[in-house]
N, C-alpha and C positions, 0 to 999 in steps of 0.2 A: 869401828875395825872391820874392815873387809874380812867377807868369807863367802866360800864359793859353794855353792847347792847344786847337786846334778839330778837331774831327771830321764827317764827314758821309757818309750813305747814304741810298739811296732804296731803300724796300720797301711793297709793295704800292701802288703809286702815289702813296705821300706820302714826303716829304721830312722824314728826322730826323737834328739836328744835335746836338753836345754840346760844350759847353767845359768843360776841366777847368783851374781855377784851383788852381795849386801855391801851396805855401809852409805856414807854422804849422797853419794848417787849409783843408787843401782844400776847395774847393768845385765841384760836378757842377750845371750846367744842361743841361737837355732840351727842345729844341724840335723842336716838330711842324709841320711847312709854316711856319714862321718865328713861332709863339707859342709860348711858354713854357710847359711842361705839366707840367715836372717840377724839383725843386730837392733837391739833399741836401748833406749835409758831412760830412766823416770826420776820422780822426785820422791823421797820417803818411801811410803810404804801405798804408795798409787799403784795400781793395775796397770798391766801394760799387755797390748796384744801384738803379736809379729806375725805377720803373713807370710807363708812360704807357698811353695809348689812342690809336689811329688813328682819324681821324674818318670811319668807312664804316659801312656800314649792314650788318649790325651792327657796331658798334666791334672793331677787333681790339687787342686786349692786346699789347703788349711792353714786354720791358725792357732795358735800357742799363746794361751792367757797366761799371764804370770804375773803372782801377788807378791812381792818381796817380804811382806809381813803384814801386822805387827807376829812377831816370834818365827816360827818356822816359815819359809817362803814354800809356796805352792804353784803347781802348774797344771794346765787342764789344755787337752786337745780337743780342737772345736771342727768339726767336718760337717759339710752338709748332708742334711737327712740323717743325722745320727745325732745320738745321744752324746753329750761331753763326756768326756774321759778321761778321769783323773790320771794324770802321769805319777807312777811311782819315785820315790826319790832313790837313787843310788848313791853307794860310797864312789868316791872317787878312782 
């Protein structure tokens, strides 16, 4: 059974959202400021990292690491020179 889980965090003045769709082939979509900028699939409960750029001058490279399971999915924002930041889950 497929379920969608939504995560969000603000970073460097930009909105970063992730949707993790669980099921046989989990799918992770990452949006920056409301636009899809990254998309990956994985197998089972294997973590996956999606690299994206924040539209700044110069662009800021960040990554979202999603873990589809076991249990409730989790997402973490990874940015150079910063501690990893857990992205809180949000209702759809």
